[in-house]
MIDOSE-1310 file (N, C-alpha, C; in nm, 2 decimals, decimal comma, always signed):
residues 232
xxxx	-12,35/-10,62/-3,16/-12,24/-10,55/-3,33/-12,18/-10,51/-3,33; -12,05/-10,54/-3,37/-11,94/-10,53/-3,32/-11,87/-10,40/-3,48; -11,77/-10,33/-3,43/-11,77/-10,19/-3,53/-11,65/-10,21/-3,65; -11,68/-10,24/-3,75/-11,55/-10,26/-3,84/-11,56/-10,15/-3,96
xxxx	-11,40/-10,12/-3,98/-11,42/-10,04/-4,08/-11,36/-10,16/-4,15; -11,44/-10,16/-4,34/-11,42/-10,21/-4,41/-11,31/-10,09/-4,54; -11,19/-10,18/-4,61/-11,12/-10,08/-4,67/-11,13/-10,22/-4,82; -11,18/-10,14/-4,92/-11,13/-10,29/-5,03/-11,02/-10,21/-5,10
xxxx	-10,92/-10,32/-5,12/-10,82/-10,29/-5,19/-10,85/-10,35/-5,35; -10,93/-10,45/-5,35/-10,93/-10,47/-5,49/-11,07/-10,50/-5,53; -11,13/-10,43/-5,61/-11,27/-10,57/-5,67/-11,25/-10,59/-5,81; -11,28/-10,68/-5,85/-11,31/-10,73/-5,98/-11,45/-10,80/-6,03
xxxx	-11,46/-10,77/-6,13/-11,59/-10,87/-6,20/-11,50/-10,90/-6,35; -11,47/-11,02/-6,38/-11,42/-11,09/-6,54/-11,48/-11,13/-6,59; -11,55/-11,12/-6,77/-11,61/-11,20/-6,83/-11,48/-11,34/-6,87; -11,51/-11,45/-6,89/-11,40/-11,53/-6,94/-11,52/-11,60/-7,07
xxxx	-11,37/-11,62/-7,18/-11,43/-11,67/-7,31/-11,40/-11,77/-7,39; -11,39/-11,91/-7,40/-11,29/-12,00/-7,47/-11,22/-12,00/-7,56; -11,31/-11,86/-7,63/-11,16/-11,81/-7,73/-11,11/-11,69/-7,73; -10,97/-11,69/-7,80/-10,89/-11,56/-7,82/-10,96/-11,46/-7,89
xxxx	-10,96/-11,36/-7,85/-11,01/-11,23/-7,88/-11,12/-11,23/-7,89; -11,27/-11,26/-7,81/-11,39/-11,29/-7,85/-11,46/-11,16/-7,92; -11,46/-11,07/-7,91/-11,42/-10,92/-7,92/-11,33/-10,89/-7,99; -11,32/-10,78/-8,14/-11,23/-10,69/-8,12/-11,22/-10,58/-8,08
xxxx	-11,03/-10,56/-8,03/-10,99/-10,43/-7,93/-11,06/-10,36/-7,93; -11,08/-10,27/-8,08/-11,14/-10,16/-8,16/-11,25/-10,15/-8,15; -11,30/-10,25/-8,10/-11,41/-10,26/-8,16/-11,52/-10,20/-8,03; -11,44/-10,29/-7,92/-11,49/-10,28/-7,82/-11,48/-10,14/-7,73
xxxx	-11,39/-10,05/-7,74/-11,27/-9,96/-7,69/-11,41/-9,85/-7,79; -11,45/-9,85/-7,89/-11,56/-9,75/-7,92/-11,70/-9,76/-7,92; -11,70/-9,92/-7,88/-11,80/-9,86/-7,80/-11,81/-9,83/-7,66; -11,67/-9,83/-7,56/-11,68/-9,77/-7,41/-11,67/-9,66/-7,44
xxxx	-11,62/-9,61/-7,55/-11,62/-9,43/-7,54/-11,73/-9,36/-7,59; -11,88/-9,45/-7,67/-11,99/-9,43/-7,68/-12,05/-9,40/-7,55; -11,97/-9,49/-7,46/-12,03/-9,47/-7,33/-12,03/-9,39/-7,24; -11,93/-9,31/-7,26/-11,90/-9,22/-7,15/-11,74/-9,25/-7,10
xxxx	-11,67/-9,39/-7,18/-11,52/-9,43/-7,09/-11,39/-9,36/-7,21; -11,33/-9,33/-7,10/-11,22/-9,27/-7,18/-11,12/-9,37/-7,20; -11,09/-9,35/-7,32/-10,91/-9,50/-7,34/-10,82/-9,49/-7,31; -10,74/-9,54/-7,26/-10,67/-9,60/-7,20/-10,56/-9,65/-7,30
xxxx	-10,44/-9,54/-7,33/-10,35/-9,68/-7,42/-10,19/-9,64/-7,29; -10,19/-9,81/-7,28/-10,05/-9,79/-7,20/-10,01/-10,00/-7,30; -9,88/-9,99/-7,22/-9,84/-10,13/-7,25/-9,91/-10,28/-7,18; -9,92/-10,34/-7,20/-9,98/-10,50/-7,15/-9,86/-10,50/-7,09
xxxx	-9,99/-10,52/-6,97/-9,91/-10,59/-6,80/-9,92/-10,76/-6,78; -9,77/-10,82/-6,77/-9,78/-10,96/-6,76/-9,78/-11,05/-6,63; -9,87/-11,04/-6,59/-9,89/-11,16/-6,52/-9,89/-11,25/-6,47; -9,80/-11,32/-6,35/-9,72/-11,47/-6,36/-9,86/-11,50/-6,28
xxxx	-9,99/-11,54/-6,30/-10,04/-11,69/-6,21/-9,99/-11,82/-6,20; -9,92/-11,87/-6,06/-9,85/-11,98/-6,08/-9,72/-11,99/-6,22; -9,77/-12,12/-6,32/-9,71/-12,12/-6,37/-9,78/-12,11/-6,52; -9,87/-12,00/-6,51/-9,93/-11,97/-6,59/-9,87/-11,78/-6,65
xxxx	-9,85/-11,72/-6,74/-9,83/-11,58/-6,75/-9,96/-11,50/-6,83; -10,03/-11,44/-6,80/-10,14/-11,40/-6,89/-10,08/-11,26/-6,92; -10,12/-11,18/-7,05/-10,08/-11,04/-7,11/-10,24/-10,98/-7,05; -10,25/-10,87/-6,96/-10,36/-10,77/-6,93/-10,34/-10,62/-6,97
xxxx	-10,43/-10,62/-7,10/-10,46/-10,46/-7,14/-10,50/-10,36/-7,09; -10,48/-10,26/-7,04/-10,60/-10,20/-6,97/-10,66/-10,10/-7,07; -10,78/-10,06/-7,15/-10,82/-9,99/-7,27/-10,89/-9,90/-7,21; -10,99/-9,89/-7,08/-11,04/-9,80/-7,07/-11,09/-9,79/-6,91
xxxx	-11,14/-9,64/-6,87/-11,19/-9,59/-6,75/-11,30/-9,54/-6,75; -11,39/-9,54/-6,64/-11,50/-9,43/-6,62/-11,47/-9,51/-6,44; -11,53/-9,36/-6,40/-11,54/-9,37/-6,27/-11,44/-9,43/-6,16; -11,31/-9,41/-6,13/-11,21/-9,48/-6,11/-11,19/-9,64/-6,12
xxxx	-11,25/-9,71/-6,21/-11,27/-9,84/-6,27/-11,19/-9,84/-6,39; -11,10/-9,96/-6,33/-11,02/-10,02/-6,54/-11,11/-10,12/-6,62; -11,11/-10,08/-6,78/-11,15/-10,21/-6,81/-11,04/-10,28/-6,83; -11,01/-10,37/-6,83/-10,92/-10,48/-6,86/-10,93/-10,59/-6,96
xxxx	-10,89/-10,60/-7,07/-10,90/-10,71/-7,19/-10,74/-10,77/-7,17; -10,76/-10,90/-7,18/-10,69/-11,03/-7,18/-10,74/-11,08/-7,31; -10,70/-11,03/-7,42/-10,76/-11,04/-7,55/-10,68/-11,19/-7,58; -10,55/-11,26/-7,54/-10,52/-11,38/-7,63/-10,54/-11,49/-7,54
xxxx	-10,62/-11,44/-7,45/-10,69/-11,50/-7,29/-10,83/-11,55/-7,32; -10,91/-11,43/-7,39/-11,03/-11,47/-7,40/-11,11/-11,38/-7,27; -11,04/-11,30/-7,18/-11,10/-11,24/-7,08/-11,09/-11,09/-7,07; -11,22/-11,06/-7,05/-11,30/-10,88/-6,99/-11,32/-10,90/-6,90
xxxx	-11,22/-10,80/-6,80/-11,30/-10,77/-6,72/-11,34/-10,60/-6,67; -11,37/-10,58/-6,58/-11,35/-10,48/-6,47/-11,29/-10,48/-6,34; -11,20/-10,37/-6,26/-11,10/-10,37/-6,17/-11,14/-10,18/-6,14; -11,15/-10,24/-5,92/-11,17/-10,11/-5,91/-11,16/-10,13/-5,74
xxxx	-11,16/-10,03/-5,71/-11,18/-10,07/-5,56/-11,34/-9,98/-5,47; -11,43/-10,04/-5,52/-11,51/-9,98/-5,46/-11,63/-10,08/-5,50; -11,70/-10,15/-5,44/-11,79/-10,25/-5,51/-11,86/-10,16/-5,57; -11,93/-10,08/-5,56/-12,07/-10,03/-5,62/-12,09/-9,96/-5,74
xxxx	-11,89/-9,88/-5,73/-11,83/-9,85/-5,89/-11,83/-9,98/-5,97; -11,72/-10,06/-5,89/-11,72/-10,18/-6,03/-11,86/-10,30/-6,05; -11,95/-10,25/-5,97/-12,07/-10,29/-6,04/-12,17/-10,26/-6,16; -12,14/-10,08/-6,11/-12,26/-10,03/-6,20/-12,13/-10,02/-6,35
xxxx	-12,00/-10,03/-6,31/-11,94/-10,02/-6,44/-11,93/-10,14/-6,52; -11,92/-10,27/-6,44/-11,96/-10,41/-6,53/-12,09/-10,42/-6,62; -12,20/-10,35/-6,51/-12,36/-10,33/-6,55/-12,31/-10,29/-6,74; -12,23/-10,16/-6,72/-12,26/-10,10/-6,84/-12,14/-10,18/-6,96
xxxx	-12,04/-10,26/-6,90/-11,98/-10,33/-7,09/-12,08/-10,40/-7,02; -12,14/-10,52/-6,93/-12,22/-10,61/-6,98/-12,33/-10,58/-7,08; -12,37/-10,46/-7,07/-12,48/-10,41/-7,17/-12,42/-10,41/-7,31; -12,32/-10,34/-7,33/-12,24/-10,30/-7,47/-12,20/-10,51/-7,53
xxxx	-12,19/-10,56/-7,44/-12,15/-10,72/-7,47/-12,28/-10,77/-7,51; -12,41/-10,75/-7,45/-12,55/-10,83/-7,50/-12,60/-10,72/-7,61; -12,52/-10,61/-7,66/-12,62/-10,60/-7,77/-12,52/-10,61/-7,85; -12,37/-10,61/-7,84/-12,33/-10,66/-7,96/-12,34/-10,85/-8,00
xxxx	-12,41/-10,89/-7,89/-12,51/-11,05/-7,89/-12,36/-11,12/-7,87; -12,30/-11,03/-7,79/-12,13/-11,19/-7,75/-12,12/-11,24/-7,59; -12,24/-11,17/-7,54/-12,26/-11,25/-7,37/-12,29/-11,39/-7,37; -12,34/-11,40/-7,43/-12,48/-11,58/-7,41/-12,32/-11,69/-7,53
xxxx	-12,19/-11,60/-7,56/-12,10/-11,70/-7,57/-11,92/-11,69/-7,45; -11,98/-11,61/-7,33/-11,92/-11,63/-7,26/-11,98/-11,82/-7,18; -11,80/-11,81/-7,19/-11,80/-11,95/-7,08/-11,83/-11,92/-6,91; -11,80/-11,81/-6,84/-11,81/-11,83/-6,70/-11,80/-11,69/-6,65
xxxx	-11,83/-11,59/-6,54/-11,85/-11,49/-6,49/-11,78/-11,51/-6,38; -11,69/-11,42/-6,30/-11,61/-11,44/-6,13/-11,64/-11,33/-6,12; -11,64/-11,29/-5,94/-11,64/-11,21/-5,92/-11,47/-11,25/-5,80; -11,39/-11,13/-5,84/-11,25/-11,13/-5,75/-11,25/-11,00/-5,63
xxxx	-11,24/-11,02/-5,50/-11,21/-10,86/-5,39/-11,11/-10,99/-5,32; -11,03/-10,81/-5,30/-10,97/-10,80/-5,13/-10,98/-10,72/-5,07; -11,02/-10,73/-4,90/-11,13/-10,63/-4,88/-10,95/-10,64/-4,68; -10,94/-10,56/-4,68/-10,86/-10,50/-4,52/-10,97/-10,44/-4,43
xxxx	-10,98/-10,54/-4,31/-11,06/-10,46/-4,22/-11,01/-10,44/-4,09; -11,08/-10,30/-4,04/-11,06/-10,27/-3,88/-11,11/-10,36/-3,83; -11,11/-10,47/-3,73/-11,23/-10,53/-3,62/-11,20/-10,37/-3,50; -11,30/-10,35/-3,45/-11,34/-10,23/-3,35/-11,25/-10,20/-3,31
xxxx	-11,26/-10,06/-3,17/-11,15/-9,95/-3,20/-11,04/-10,01/-3,11; -11,01/-10,09/-3,09/-10,88/-10,09/-2,98/-10,78/-10,19/-3,02; -10,64/-10,14/-3,05/-10,55/-10,24/-3,16/-10,57/-10,38/-3,01; -10,60/-10,51/-3,19/-10,65/-10,63/-3,10/-10,58/-10,69/-3,24
xxxx	-10,45/-10,77/-3,15/-10,43/-10,92/-3,31/-10,48/-11,02/-3,35; -10,51/-10,98/-3,49/-10,60/-11,05/-3,55/-10,55/-11,20/-3,54; -10,45/-11,22/-3,52/-10,35/-11,37/-3,53/-10,45/-11,45/-3,42; -10,45/-11,37/-3,29/-10,50/-11,41/-3,17/-10,65/-11,42/-3,23
xxxx	-10,70/-11,37/-3,23/-10,92/-11,30/-3,27/-10,89/-11,48/-3,39; -10,86/-11,49/-3,43/-10,83/-11,62/-3,54/-10,85/-11,74/-3,44; -10,74/-11,73/-3,37/-10,74/-11,83/-3,32/-10,79/-11,88/-3,18; -10,87/-11,78/-3,19/-10,93/-11,85/-3,05/-11,15/-11,87/-3,11
xxxx	-11,12/-11,82/-3,27/-11,23/-11,86/-3,33/-11,27/-11,96/-3,35; -11,13/-12,06/-3,33/-11,12/-12,21/-3,36/-11,18/-12,32/-3,18; -11,14/-12,22/-3,13/-11,11/-12,26/-2,96/-11,06/-12,36/-2,95; -10,96/-12,40/-2,99/-10,87/-12,42/-2,98/-10,87/-12,61/-3,08
xxxx	-10,95/-12,61/-3,17/-11,04/-12,68/-3,17/-10,95/-12,70/-3,37; -10,90/-12,76/-3,42/-10,84/-12,74/-3,54/-10,85/-12,89/-3,56; -10,76/-12,94/-3,56/-10,72/-13,09/-3,61/-10,80/-13,17/-3,47; -10,79/-13,32/-3,47/-10,85/-13,40/-3,37/-10,67/-13,39/-3,26
xxxx	-10,75/-13,40/-3,12/-10,58/-13,32/-3,11/-10,45/-13,45/-3,12; -10,51/-13,57/-3,11/-10,35/-13,62/-3,13/-10,28/-13,57/-3,28; -10,34/-13,52/-3,38/-10,28/-13,44/-3,50/-10,17/-13,37/-3,47; -10,26/-13,27/-3,39/-10,23/-13,14/-3,36/-10,09/-13,21/-3,25
xxxx	-10,08/-13,24/-3,20/-9,94/-13,31/-3,10/-9,81/-13,34/-3,19; -9,87/-13,43/-3,26/-9,80/-13,48/-3,36/-9,71/-13,36/-3,46; -9,85/-13,27/-3,46/-9,71/-13,17/-3,55/-9,70/-13,06/-3,51; -9,70/-13,07/-3,37/-9,62/-12,98/-3,27/-9,48/-13,00/-3,27
xxxx	-9,49/-13,17/-3,23/-9,34/-13,22/-3,24/-9,27/-13,19/-3,35; -9,34/-13,22/-3,48/-9,23/-13,17/-3,57/-9,21/-13,04/-3,63; -9,26/-12,94/-3,49/-9,20/-12,81/-3,50/-9,12/-12,79/-3,42; -9,13/-12,87/-3,30/-9,07/-12,87/-3,14/-9,16/-12,69/-3,11
xxxx	-9,26/-12,72/-3,09/-9,32/-12,54/-3,07/-9,47/-12,57/-3,07; -9,57/-12,49/-2,98/-9,67/-12,52/-3,02/-9,71/-12,44/-3,10; -9,81/-12,46/-3,23/-9,88/-12,41/-3,32/-10,02/-12,39/-3,22; -10,11/-12,30/-3,36/-10,19/-12,27/-3,33/-10,28/-12,22/-3,48
xxxx	-10,42/-12,19/-3,52/-10,46/-12,20/-3,65/-10,44/-12,01/-3,67; -10,39/-12,04/-3,81/-10,39/-11,87/-3,85/-10,45/-11,85/-3,93; -10,59/-11,90/-4,01/-10,64/-11,87/-4,07/-10,75/-11,94/-4,10; -10,82/-11,90/-4,16/-10,93/-11,99/-4,29/-11,01/-11,96/-4,35
xxxx	-11,00/-12,10/-4,42/-11,01/-12,07/-4,58/-11,18/-12,21/-4,61; -11,24/-12,19/-4,72/-11,30/-12,23/-4,71/-11,40/-12,24/-4,82; -11,43/-12,36/-4,90/-11,47/-12,36/-4,98/-11,60/-12,44/-5,02; -11,68/-12,47/-5,15/-11,82/-12,55/-5,11/-11,78/-12,71/-5,10
xxxx	-11,87/-12,77/-5,02/-11,84/-12,87/-4,97/-11,87/-12,98/-5,10; -11,96/-12,95/-5,22/-12,02/-13,01/-5,31/-11,89/-13,03/-5,38; -11,73/-12,96/-5,38/-11,65/-12,99/-5,47/-11,58/-13,03/-5,42; -11,55/-13,14/-5,26/-11,43/-13,27/-5,21/-11,39/-13,34/-5,35
xxxx	-11,49/-13,36/-5,39/-11,41/-13,50/-5,51/-11,34/-13,45/-5,64; -11,39/-13,28/-5,65/-11,33/-13,23/-5,79/-11,16/-13,26/-5,80; -11,10/-13,29/-5,94/-10,96/-13,35/-5,94/-10,95/-13,24/-6,12; -10,84/-13,18/-6,09/-10,86/-13,09/-6,18/-10,79/-12,92/-6,17
xxxx	-10,80/-12,85/-6,22/-10,72/-12,69/-6,22/-10,86/-12,62/-6,21; -10,83/-12,60/-6,08/-10,93/-12,52/-5,99/-10,97/-12,39/-6,04; -10,88/-12,30/-6,14/-11,00/-12,19/-6,22/-11,03/-12,21/-6,30; -11,11/-12,37/-6,38/-11,16/-12,41/-6,46/-11,27/-12,47/-6,41
xxxx	-11,29/-12,43/-6,29/-11,42/-12,52/-6,20/-11,52/-12,44/-6,22; -11,65/-12,42/-6,29/-11,71/-12,31/-6,31/-11,80/-12,23/-6,15; -11,87/-12,35/-6,12/-11,91/-12,28/-5,99/-11,86/-12,29/-5,87; -11,78/-12,19/-5,81/-11,69/-12,18/-5,72/-11,67/-12,16/-5,63
xxxx	-11,67/-12,13/-5,48/-11,69/-11,99/-5,37/-11,51/-12,06/-5,32; -11,48/-11,93/-5,32/-11,27/-11,93/-5,21/-11,29/-11,83/-5,09; -11,31/-11,83/-4,98/-11,32/-11,78/-4,89/-11,20/-11,79/-4,84; -11,18/-11,62/-4,79/-10,99/-11,63/-4,74/-10,98/-11,56/-4,61
xxxx	-10,97/-11,56/-4,52/-10,95/-11,52/-4,39/-10,85/-11,54/-4,30; -10,71/-11,43/-4,31/-10,62/-11,43/-4,26/-10,58/-11,29/-4,22; -10,54/-11,28/-4,11/-10,42/-11,18/-4,10/-10,36/-11,10/-4,14; -10,34/-10,94/-4,15/-10,32/-10,90/-4,29/-10,15/-10,91/-4,29
xxxx	-10,10/-10,91/-4,32/-9,97/-10,96/-4,31/-9,88/-10,85/-4,25; -9,90/-10,70/-4,33/-9,84/-10,62/-4,32/-9,83/-10,54/-4,17; -9,99/-10,55/-4,11/-9,99/-10,49/-3,98/-10,17/-10,59/-3,94; -10,05/-10,68/-3,85/-10,20/-10,77/-3,81/-10,27/-10,72/-3,73
xxxx	-10,30/-10,57/-3,66/-10,42/-10,48/-3,63/-10,56/-10,54/-3,72; -10,49/-10,56/-3,86/-10,60/-10,52/-3,96/-10,61/-10,77/-3,99; -10,80/-10,73/-4,04/-10,78/-10,86/-4,15/-10,79/-10,88/-4,27; -10,74/-10,96/-4,32/-10,73/-10,96/-4,49/-10,86/-11,04/-4,48
xxxx	-10,96/-10,97/-4,59/-11,06/-11,16/-4,65/-11,10/-11,10/-4,82; -11,04/-11,25/-4,85/-11,05/-11,24/-5,01/-11,15/-11,35/-5,04; -11,24/-11,28/-5,16/-11,37/-11,37/-5,23/-11,30/-11,41/-5,36; -11,30/-11,56/-5,40/-11,35/-11,57/-5,49/-11,48/-11,64/-5,50
xxxx	-11,56/-11,54/-5,60/-11,67/-11,60/-5,65/-11,75/-11,65/-5,83; -11,74/-11,78/-5,90/-11,75/-11,79/-6,00/-11,89/-11,86/-6,01; -11,95/-11,84/-6,18/-12,09/-11,89/-6,15/-12,10/-11,86/-6,39; -12,19/-11,97/-6,43/-12,21/-11,97/-6,54/-12,30/-11,80/-6,58
xxxx	-12,37/-11,79/-6,42/-12,50/-11,69/-6,43/-12,42/-11,58/-6,39; -12,42/-11,42/-6,54/-12,35/-11,37/-6,44/-12,43/-11,30/-6,37; -12,59/-11,28/-6,32/-12,66/-11,24/-6,22/-12,61/-11,26/-6,11; -12,63/-11,39/-6,12/-12,53/-11,46/-5,90/-12,41/-11,36/-5,93
xxxx	-12,33/-11,35/-6,03/-12,18/-11,32/-5,95/-12,22/-11,15/-5,95; -12,31/-11,07/-6,02/-12,34/-10,98/-5,95/-12,40/-10,92/-5,82; -12,53/-11,01/-5,84/-12,60/-11,03/-5,66/-12,44/-11,01/-5,57; -12,32/-11,13/-5,58/-12,23/-11,18/-5,48/-12,17/-11,08/-5,46
xxxx	-12,14/-10,99/-5,54/-12,07/-10,84/-5,56/-12,17/-10,77/-5,43; -12,25/-10,74/-5,52/-12,40/-10,59/-5,47/-12,39/-10,64/-5,31; -12,36/-10,76/-5,25/-12,38/-10,83/-5,15/-12,34/-10,83/-5,04; -12,16/-10,80/-5,10/-12,04/-10,87/-5,04/-11,99/-10,77/-4,89
xxxx	-12,05/-10,69/-4,94/-11,98/-10,58/-4,87/-12,11/-10,67/-4,71; -12,21/-10,69/-4,74/-12,25/-10,68/-4,59/-12,27/-10,82/-4,54; -12,18/-10,93/-4,67/-12,15/-11,09/-4,61/-12,00/-11,06/-4,50; -11,91/-11,00/-4,54/-11,82/-10,99/-4,45/-11,88/-10,96/-4,36
xxxx	-11,98/-10,87/-4,34/-12,00/-10,81/-4,14/-12,06/-10,95/-4,13; -12,12/-11,00/-4,19/-12,19/-11,10/-4,13/-12,06/-11,21/-4,12; -11,98/-11,24/-4,18/-11,89/-11,34/-4,10/-11,87/-11,27/-4,01; -11,83/-11,20/-4,01/-11,70/-11,18/-3,88/-11,78/-11,19/-3,77
xxxx	-11,98/-11,13/-3,75/-12,02/-11,15/-3,62/-12,00/-11,28/-3,59; -12,07/-11,34/-3,70/-11,99/-11,51/-3,67/-11,84/-11,54/-3,61; -11,75/-11,54/-3,67/-11,62/-11,57/-3,62/-11,56/-11,48/-3,50; -11,58/-11,34/-3,52/-11,50/-11,29/-3,37/-11,57/-11,18/-3,28
xxxx	-11,75/-11,20/-3,30/-11,82/-11,08/-3,23/-11,78/-11,11/-3,08; -11,80/-11,20/-3,04/-11,79/-11,25/-2,88/-11,65/-11,26/-2,84; -11,55/-11,20/-2,95/-11,40/-11,22/-2,88/-11,37/-11,05/-2,89; -11,45/-10,99/-2,89/-11,41/-10,82/-2,93/-11,47/-10,77/-2,79
């Protein structure tokens, strides 16, 4: 068993609707306050995602987690930096939406997390660890050689990115794909002693998204057992 230190940097669960302002903001805030949330008064935050600009407003907070409402885009979510706290807070939000009969109108649910992982106790470059995980098999050798000729240098794999096999024929906006998994593993850019692991898991079933959040840390450990356990 390899020794790991897992530090979540962001953990988020979002509920997506097809309509603008699926629940009145003031009604949602009042319901949250009744559940012990603190109301937050902040200016909306503008998020640039590709060519899309989203307006996100933090409206409440509890156990270190924020409730964000992008009311123009019909997105309500919980964000924090601990899996269990985000899950517990989301379950409270979910119950509010159920009680007000808004949950059934949701189009999809999404887990998003980014973690920083220290592997082992001795400083080791995760660039090397990931390259060794491929055992120099990334592309057929003839294609690899041609790429190296293009850049006039030896090349190696830098990251691992995985998605569902059954999505291979999909053409369209991946942010709208309802049953989706994106696993992204790469060296932590500002310190390659560490590894970054990003998850996006999206489903029409809230229970599946909650279960993914609940098991995220054990999945990280299992992933790294597969990829690097023989390299430490």
